[in-house]
N, C-alpha and C positions, 0 to 999 in steps of 0.2 A: 881523916880529914883527905880533902881532893886535891891533886894537881892535874890540871887541864891544858893541854895543846889546844888554843884556837887558831881559828883560820877566818881571815876576813877576805871576801872578793865579789862584793856585790857591783862593782863599776870601775871606778878608776885605782883604789888602793889594794896593792897585793901584801897582805900584812899575817904575821904569824906571832903569837905569843903564848907565853907560858905564865899561868898563875898558880900559885902555892897557896891555896885557901887556908891550910894549916897556918901558915906563918903571916896570911892576909898581904901577900907581897907579889908584884906582879915582876916576876923572875925576870923576863924576857921581853922585849918587843920591837919589832921591826917593820917599817912600813916603804915599800917602793912605790911610789907616785908613779901613774901614767899621765905624762902630760904631751897633749896633742900639739902637733906643731903652728897648726892654726884651727881657728873656730872652736867650737866644745867638742865634748866627747863622741869620738865616732866607736859605735860597737863593736864594730870588727877589729878596730886598732887595740881599743882595750882588751878585747879577748886575746888577742896574740901578745899584748903586753902582759896579760894575767900566766898564760900558759908559760912565759919565759921567767917571770919574776917569783911567781908562787912556791916553784920550788926551791928556788935559790932562798928564800925569806925562812921557809920549812927547814933547810939544812942548817941554817945559821942558827935558829932555835935549838934544834937537836944536837948542834956541837957545843950551844950553850950548857947543855945537859951533858958533859962528858963526850960529847963526839959521838952518842950513839946513833946507830943506822938502823930505820925500821925495816929497810929490805934486807936484813942482815938479822936471821933467826936467832942466832947466837945472842947479839947485842937487844933486838927487840924484846926478848924474853924478860931482860933486865932493865927494860927502860921505865924510869921512875913516871910515868904518865898514866893515870888513871881513867882517863876520857879524852875524846878528841870532839870538840866543838866548831861547828862551822855555822857562816851565816847563811840561812836557806833563804831568805829574802826579806824585803823586794830588793828589786835591783835590775839588772839587765841579765837576759836569761842565758847568753853563751859564758859569762864571768861567773856566773852563779853554777853552773854546769861544771866548768873546771874546778871551782872551788871544792863543792860536792863530791867530785870524784876523787880529789886529792885526800879529803877528808875521810871517805870511806876507805880508801887505801890504807891510810895511815891507822885507822881504827881496827881494821882486819889484822895488818901487819905485827900491831901491839897487842892485839886479842884483848883492847878495851871498847867500852860503850861508846856509841856515837851521840851526840848533843846536837839538835837540830835548832839554831836561836835564832827568833825574829831580829833582823839588823834594828829597828828601829825602837823596840822594847830595850836593846842593850843600850842605845845611845841614852834612854831615860835611866836604866838600870845602874849604870856605871855612876851616875852622877848621884843618885841614891846611895849606893855603895861608899862612895869616898865622902859623901856630906854626913852620912850619918842618919839624916832624916828618917823618920819613922813612916809618914805619909804624906809625900809632897806632890804636889801639880810638876807637872814635866812639859816643857816648851822644847821640842824638838824642831830646828831652823836647821835645815841641810839643801844640798842641791835638789834634788827632787822631790822633796816631802817638806810640809810645814803644819805640824798639827799640836795639839794641846791634849794631854793626856792624865787622867785621874785615875785612881785604882778603885772599884767598885765591885763588891761580890765576887771576887774569885777572877777579875777582867781588869784589864786595864780600857776604859772606856776614852773613846776619842771624843772629847768633849767640843771641838772646833778643829776645821782644817782649812787649808787653801781648796778653792772651788776650780783651780784652772792650773796653775804652774806651781813648782816649788820656789821656795825663796830664793834660795841660791840660783837657781835656774833664771830667773826674774831677771836678777842682777847681772848674771853674766851673758844675757841676752843683750842688755843694753850696752853691757862693757864691749860686747863683739861688735856692735853698731857703730861705736866711737873708735874702734880700734884697738882696742886694750887685747891684749894677748891672754890665755887662760893659766891660771883662774882669774876671773875678773873682778871677784871682790875686793880684793886689797887695793886693785889699782883703783876702783871706785872709792874706796874709803881714804886713798893717800890724797885723789884728785879734790875731796870734799873740803880738804883744809880751807878755811878761807873762806868759804862758798856763802851765799845769802838764800833764804827762802823762796822759792818760787810756788804757785798754786798748782798741786798735782791732785790727781783723785786719790781720794781716800775712802778705801770699801771694806766696812765691817759690816758683816750682815749678821747679828746676835753675835753667836759665838764662832763664826766663820768670817773669812778674808778671802780677798782676790786680790791677784798682782799684775794680770795680764794687762788689765787698761793702764794701771799706773807705769809698767814698762812703757806702753806703746806713746803713752803723752810724754815721757822722758825722751823718748827717741825722737819725737815730732819737736820738742822744744829744742834739741839741740839742732836738728835738721833749718829750724826756724832763725838760727843765730843766737841763742841765748848761751850765755856765758857757762863751759863745762863745768866749771868748780860748783857754780851754782845749781846747775841740773845734778851734779853729783851728791851735791850738800841735801837738796829737796828729795832727792830720790831715798836717800838715809834716812834721813827725818822721817818721811811719810812710812816708809815700809816699816822701819823698826817701832815706830810709834804705834802703827796696826798691832804689831806682835805684843807688844808691851799692854795694849788695852786689853785683847783678847785673853791674855794670859792673868791680868787682872780680873776679869769676869769670872774666869773659870776659879780663880781661888775665893771670889766673893760668893759665887755658886754653891760650890761645895763646902764654904766654911774652913779652909786649909789657910795655913799661915807659913808653909814652906813653898818654895819653887826651885826645880833644878834645870839648867838650860843644856841642851845637848844637840850635836851636829856640827858641820863644817864652819855655819855661818858665825857660831858662838865665837870664833876667832874674832870678830869684830867688836873693837873696844867701844863704839858708840852703842850697840846694841848691849852690851853687858852693863853698860853705866845706866842705859835707860832702866834696866831691871832691876837693877840695883836700888836704883832711885824710887822706883814705883813700888819695891817692896818695903822699904825704910819707911815710905810715907805712910804706908798700912799697917805698920808694927810686924812684918812678916821678913823671913829669912830667904836669903837668895843664893845659890851656889852653883859654881861653873867648874868642872873638872880641870885639870892642868891641860895644857895644852896638845899633849900628845894622845891624849883621850878626848879629844873634842871631835874632831872630826871621824870619818871613816880609819876604824883600827881594830885588830885582832885583840887588843887589850879589853875591849869592853866586852867581847863575844867568850873570852876565856874567862873573866869575870863572871858574866851571868851563866857561861857554862857550867861554871864548878857549881853554884847555886843548882840549878837544875840537875845535875850530875847526884847531887848529895840528896835529892827530892826524890830519885828515882825517876825523874824525867828524863830519859833516853829515848831513842829510836831506833828502831830494827834497819839494816842497811836496805831491805828490801823496802821500804817505807819512806825511804829519806828522798825523795826526788824534790827539786827546788820550786820553790812558790816565788816567780817573780812579782806577783802582786800581794803578798803575804803581809796584811794588816796587823796591827799591833792588838786590837779588840777580837782577833780570831784566836787569840794565844790562850788556853787556859794557864791561869797562873799559879804552878803548883809550890812556888818556893817562898812564898809568904803567907802567911795567918791574915784573914780579914782582920782590919782593924776598926774597932767600935766608931759608928757615925751617930750623932743625933742630930737632925735636922733642923730640931727645935733650939738648939744651943745658939745659935746667931740668928733666928727668925722670930724674934720677941718684940714687943713694942718696947723695948729698952730705950731710953731717950740719952744721946741720938743714936739713929742707926747708922751703920756705915756702910755702902754698897760700894759698887764699882767704880760708880762717876760720882755718887753724891753723899751729902749727908743730910738725914733727915731727922729733924727735930718733931716730937710726936707730943700733939697736945690732946686732950679730952676728945674734941670733935674736929680737930684740923691736924694737918701736917705741914710742915715747910721744909721744902726740899730745894738743897743748894748744890748745884756743880761746883764741885770745888777744882780750883787751878790744877793741873797734873804738871807738876817740874819736870817730869820726863819729856814732857811735848815742848816742842819750841813754843814760845811764848804768844807769837801770830798765829799758828795753827791752834793752837789750845784754846784761845778766847773766840775765834771761830766755831769751832766745835762745840764749845761751851753753848755759846749763845745761839747757834742754829738749832741745836738739839733740843734746849729749852723751848724755844719758841715754837718748835715743831711739835714736840709735846703736847704743850697747851689747846693748840689747833686741834690736832688728831685726837685727842681725849674728848673734846666737845662734839667732834662729827662724829665718832664713833657711838657717844651716847644717843643721839640724833638717831643712829641707825638702830638702835635698840639694844648695842653690848654694853654691859655694865659696866663703869667707868668711874672714877673719882671726878666729883665736880670741881672745877678749877675757880678759886676765889680771888686769886690773885697773881699778877705775872710781871716780873722783872726782865726781861732778857740779858739787860746790859750786866746786872748781877748774877744772873742764871737762877734765880731763884722763883721756884712755884709755891703758891699756898694753894692745899688740897683739901677737899673733905676725907676725912679718916676713913677708912673702908677696910674690914675683915681683921680677925684677930690672928690668925697665921699665913703663913703662903704655902703653896701648893707641896713644897718640899716637905711639910711636916704632916698633910693629910693627902697623899697621891692616891686616891681611890680611883676605880674605872668611870664611876657616874661623873666625877668633878673633870676629869680627861675628855670625856665625851662631851660635855657643857662647853669648854674650853676649844675643843674643836669646832663645834658648831658656832661659837661667837668668831672664829675665826673665817670660817666660812662666811658669815654676815659680813665681817669687814671687806672680804675679798669681793663677795659679790659687789660691793659698792666702791671697788677701785683702790682701797685702802690697805695698806702693809703694816703690820704692827712692828717688823723688824727685830724686835728681840723677844718673843714669849717663851722665856725659861720658865721654870718652875718656881725661880724668885720672883717673877713679874707677875704671878696670878695670886691675889688676895682670896682668901676664904672664909666666909662666915656665911654659912649655910649653902652658898652658892659663891662660884667663883667670879672675881672682878678683875678686869685685866688694866694693869697699871704700867707705867713706863713706855710711853709710846716715844722716846727720845732718838731712835733709831727708824721711826716711821716714815712713811710716805705714801703718795699716789701714784698709782701703777695699773695699768691694765694687762701686764705681762705674766704670763704664767708663771714664768720661772721665779719670780717675786714671792708668788704665793707661796710656789712649792718649798722656798728657803723658810718661810714662817714653820711650815711643818717640820722641816727637818731640823731648824732650832730647838723646836719642842721636842722631838722624840730625843735629841741628844741630851738634853738637861734630862729627860726622864732618864736616858740610860746612866746620867753621872751623879744621880740623885736618889735612886732607886733601887732596891736590892734585887728585883724580879721584873724588870721593865718591858718584857715580851707582851704581856696582856695589856699594859696601859698603851703602848704603842699601837698594839692591834684594835685596841677602843677608839685611838685617836684616830685611824685611818678609818673605822667602820663608820663613825659618827659624821667624819668630814664626808664619806660617800654618801651618807643618805642626806648632807645638808647643801655640799659645795658642788663645783664642776668636777667629773672625774679625770677630766685633763689635767688638773693640778695633780692628783696620785699618780698618775703616768711620769708627769714631769719630775716629781719627788723619785720615783723610782730611778728616771736618769740621772737625777741628779746626785743619789747614793752609789750609781755605777762609776759616776765621774770623779767622787771623791777617791776609787780605788786608786792604789797608786800606778804611775805611768812611769815609762824607763826615764833616768835623770840625760837625757841628751838635749 
């Protein structure tokens, strides 16, 4: 078995750890955080901190292993280290380069293999390792990033992610605006105690979310004289409800029943409470690592590094350049076997069907869809969302049909109980029958919607019913728009769900783009390219 020295140095945390895979024991972990005097993280100051703090924590790690000195050849030859793992990205370039240089030096001095670890995959994998879950969905909520991951066909697929700023950065930006020092998250959490709910923007676009407008609205509310406790409370309730909703959508889309939470924002007790309540309501399991493994830390780098090293997934020093924009879906997952996935397992017409938002009772010719209350959301926010989404779904289903897009006929509507009665359509959903021809048809239907100024809002493979032809369902996140960005988001959601529920999404996504190019506005595909680039990770400042 493998003993790995792990180094973390993506931004604020200079950290070293030793993991003994044979004993399944984290032998040593020490983190020296950078704490800016004012404002957020300053890249130059963070790099200066890394240059000083990282050698010290590495020395302490080696001291924990009998005080061996890797610069002394006589000691290095006997060092009980089988590999050196380091955070290769994403993160701040200057910090990553310092960490990479230290890792290369140690690997060469110890004459052991080098392992380049994706920092965000490590957040997920440490939760999977500690929980013992086989095939969970991962919600990473950290400073610069926020996304939902699911394993599929040798990769971690990004099922949903922030379209602007990371969740931690969004909260920290608000915190700086009201005068809280860094890190702002714990101060916002403390100030939220006893607050009341205000109306702030709730932006979920299919499997993706956006925080910039929410932060701006919270800042404006404070500037306009709103009570600080009320604004902090509302910022938390809205932000974390969005994360919990998208996590539930990912569980529903993939048919999984396990969730792990990672990243520094997982320190927030309200977020953990929401996710546990959401999972309990749908019979799923939720796991959050112990506090020392939640934020940026070398323990997760060493744990994943050991699994990679044992799989032979090491990297030559000459090819080990850091990658500040290193995405988790770019990582070939060498250390775990493909888990069997049956898309029909929860895509049948069993009565009732439990989706992310609703319970559907299926009859011979009709279905009754009821949006169930979500206990994790504030009651007032939950009631508003269920009422608005039910009314929007009925209205947009009818309008889409008038435009020639196949949708179920609405037979009855009660927005106050969030209930719809619809004509039954399809025998399966697109997850069970993902063919090029069907995906092309869906893309053409989306082009028709967009030409009419309609946005579906959530065109995942679960929201396309199939019976010879595809029928679009569940317009609850839909709306009217003439913004090319909104149309591009429809395609982005469809492409992401194809990646998360099919073994070979490339030809299907290509078919989607080709069909849309034939039937829709080319500017939408140009914007889709821009949206996908925007999803690439930014520096956590």
